[in-house]
C-alpha positions in Angstrom: 133.8 71.0 132.2 131.4 68.9 130.4 127.7 69.5 130.0 125.5 66.6 130.7 123.8 64.5 128.0 120.1 66.1 128.0 121.7 69.4 126.9 122.5 69.4 123.6 119.1 67.8 122.4 117.4 70.0 124.5 118.9 73.1 123.1 118.3 71.4 119.0 114.7 70.9 120.3 114.3 74.6 121.3 115.6 76.4 118.3 113.4 73.8 115.8 110.8 74.5 118.0 110.9 78.4 117.7 112.5 78.7 113.9 108.9 76.4 112.9 106.9 79.6 115.2 108.5 81.9 112.3 106.4 81.7 109.2 107.4 84.8 105.5 105.0 86.1 104.0 105.1 86.6 100.4 103.6 89.8 98.8 101.4 88.9 95.8 101.9 88.9 92.5 99.4 90.8 89.9 98.4 88.0 87.8 98.2 91.1 85.1 100.6 93.5 84.5 98.6 96.6 83.3 97.2 96.1 86.7 100.8 96.0 88.4 101.6 99.7 86.9 97.8 100.8 88.1 98.7 99.2 92.0 102.1 101.6 91.8 99.7 104.2 92.6 97.9 103.2 95.4 99.5 104.1 98.7 101.3 101.2 100.3 98.6 99.4 102.7 99.3 98.6 106.3 98.6 93.8 106.3 96.3 93.2 107.5 96.8 91.1 110.4 100.0 90.7 112.7 98.9 88.5 115.4 100.7 84.6 115.3 100.2 82.6 112.3 97.2 79.5 112.4 95.6 81.5 114.9 92.5 79.8 114.2 89.5 81.7 113.7 89.4 84.1 110.1 89.4 87.9 110.7 86.9 90.4 110.4 87.0 92.0 106.5 90.5 89.6 105.2 89.1 90.2 101.7 87.6 93.5 102.0 89.8 96.2 102.5 87.7 99.7 102.6 85.0 97.1 105.5 88.6 98.2 107.2 89.5 101.6 106.5 88.1 104.8 107.2 89.0 108.3 105.2 89.1 111.9 106.4 88.9 115.3 104.8 92.6 117.1 104.5 93.6 118.1 107.8 90.0 116.8 109.3 89.5 114.3 112.0 86.0 114.5 111.4 83.9 110.9 111.0 81.4 111.6 108.2 78.3 109.0 107.6 80.3 106.5 105.5 83.4 105.9 107.8 80.4 105.7 110.8 78.9 102.6 109.1 82.4 101.3 108.7 83.1 101.8 112.1 79.6 100.2 113.3 80.6 97.2 111.5 84.1 97.0 112.4 82.9 97.4 116.3 80.0 95.0 115.8 83.0 92.1 114.8 85.2 93.3 117.7 82.1 92.7 120.6 81.5 89.2 119.3 84.8 87.8 119.8 87.2 89.2 123.0 90.1 87.8 121.6 90.3 90.6 118.5 92.3 93.4 119.1 92.2 96.1 116.1 94.9 98.2 115.4 94.6 101.6 114.3 97.4 103.0 111.7 96.6 106.5 111.1 97.7 108.1 107.9 98.1 111.7 106.0 98.7 113.1 103.3 102.5 114.1 101.8 101.5 117.4 102.4 102.9 119.5 105.8 105.4 119.0 107.6 106.1 115.1 109.8 105.3 117.0 113.1 101.7 118.1 111.6 100.9 115.1 110.0 101.7 113.1 113.4 99.4 115.3 115.0 97.0 115.2 112.5 96.8 111.2 112.6 96.8 111.0 116.2 93.4 112.9 116.2 92.1 110.5 113.7 93.4 107.7 115.5 91.8 108.8 118.3 88.6 109.9 117.1 88.3 106.3 115.8 89.1 105.1 118.7 86.2 107.0 120.7 83.7 105.9 118.1 84.4 102.5 118.4 83.9 103.0 122.5 80.8 104.5 122.2 80.1 101.6 120.5 80.7 99.4 123.0 83.9 98.3 122.1 86.3 97.1 125.4 88.8 99.7 125.5 91.6 96.6 125.9 91.0 95.6 122.6 92.0 99.1 120.8 95.5 99.9 120.5 96.3 103.5 118.5 99.6 103.6 115.9 99.6 107.3 114.4 101.9 107.1 111.8 101.9 110.7 110.1 103.3 110.9 106.4 105.5 108.2 107.4 104.3 106.3 104.3 103.2 108.9 102.7 106.4 110.9 101.8 108.2 108.3 100.6 105.7 108.1 97.6 104.8 109.8 94.5 101.7 111.2 95.0 100.5 114.2 93.3 97.1 114.3 92.4 94.2 115.1 94.7 92.3 111.5 94.4 95.4 110.3 95.7 96.2 112.3 98.5 92.5 111.5 99.6 93.5 107.6 99.4 96.5 108.8 101.7 94.5 110.6 104.6 93.0 107.3 106.6 93.0 105.3 109.8 93.6 101.4 108.5 92.0 99.0 110.9 94.9 96.2 111.2 93.1 92.5 113.2 95.7 90.6 115.3 94.0 87.6 117.9 95.3 87.8 121.7 
């Protein structure tokens, strides 16, 4: 049985089109070796965006991790004044662009059981989601992803300042 002549070129074109849609992000290279060692102390951060490449408009706070991060006290899910301001600014950006989606990635420190930490991370993402909703962000622009200590349990972190940086919710932007 032979295939029609147009099948092979069509298959090749489809393969090339799909290959063109993929991208590989390279990790940044530290220009200063002294800073590279200091960066190893910090916990891993969520990527800025997982949306489609070349989607057009820049994503909010692309160059400022702190403007996309809410920190919490140990075992807590209470939003303090500093976190409230971060969320107010993010809510404003989300309301300005209905094509933005924010994924709330909840983290905990490396203390406590995995089940406990996942529950705490879930409470934190819920608190951030509720605050964004109270600021007028539509529910369909918010996704929640509690991670707990999934990442932090693999990191060497013995100081309170390091653990404090782990107890957070990252706001990761995507485009529809």
